[in-house]
C-alpha positions, 0 to 999 in steps of 0.5 A, a space after each residue: 667530453 668523456 662519458 661516465 662509465 659509472 653504472 646507474 643504480 636504481 632505488 625502488 620505492 612504494 608510493 603512498 596511495 589514498 582513495 577518495 570517493 566522490 559523487 559519480 566518481 572515485 579518485 586515487 591519489 598517488 604521492 610522487 613528490 619530486 616527479 614531473 609528468 613526463 616521468 610518470 606513465 599510467 596504463 590500463 590493460 586488459 582485465 581492468 588492471 591499471 599499471 602506474 610506473 615512474 622513474 627519475 634521476 637523483 644524482 649522476 649514479 642513482 635513480 629512483 623508480 616505482 611500479 604500482 598495479 591496482 585493480 580498477 573498481 568494477 563500477 568505474 568506466 575504464 574508457 573514461 579514466 583520466 590522470 593529472 599531476 599537480 604539486 607532487 600528487 598524481 590524481 587518477 579520476 575514475 568516473 562511475 558507470 551510468 546505470 540505466 533505470 529498470 524500465 529501460 533495461 526491461 525494454 532493451 531486454 525485450 517486451 515482457 511476457 504477459 502473465 499466464 492466467 490460471 483458467 481453473 482458478 478463474 472458473 472456480 471464482 466465477 462459480 463461487 460468485 454465481 453460488 453467492 448470487 443465487 444464495 442472495 436471491 433465495 434469501 431475498 425471496 424468503 424475506 419477501 414471502 415472509 413479509 407477504 405472509 405477515 400482512 394477512 395476519 396484521 389485517 386479521 388482527 385489525 379486524 378482530 380489534 375493530 369487532 371487539 370495539 364494536 361489541 364493547 360499544 353495543 354492550 355499553 348501549 345495552 347497559 344504558 338502555 337497561 338502566 333507563 328501563 329500570 329507572 322508568 320502572 321504578 318511577 312508574 311504581 312510585 307514581 302509582 303508589 302515590 296516586 293510590 294513596 291520594 284516592 279516598 276509600 269508598 263508604 258502604 
């Protein structure tokens, strides 16, 4: 059988691509209708670039091919990329990197250094507290002295009030006695006058 001397011609095309973002991963869909999986190749090269190539024969002299280069997202793990061709669509799944909690990252970076304490500020705060305590003690002492000073004054007032009450009682008693003496004096005078009137006059 004689071999065909017809030189094949290639038709380059740009496949339709669409990104789909899901939880924990990003998926690139490349529409390649008519292609089989052995006709498609996916490569990840240094620098995080992905190269997708493919070619297939259309007829005896024509071939169709494509070359697509994309940048892998920096949040995706290049070592976990997987691809599958299904019903004319190439699905390239790129899992996202797992981020460690901040506490674990701090442990990996080493123990955190203790914060430097400002000794001047501590001494200043301590002195301020001592001054406040001394002022409070002085105030309490002043209040106690005022209370003690007020007690003799209150006692003197009570004694004066009691003395005034006794004087008033004495004055009342003296007033009663004077009144009784006056009544008795008047009664005695009346009695003497009455007796004198009853006595007859002496005849010469």
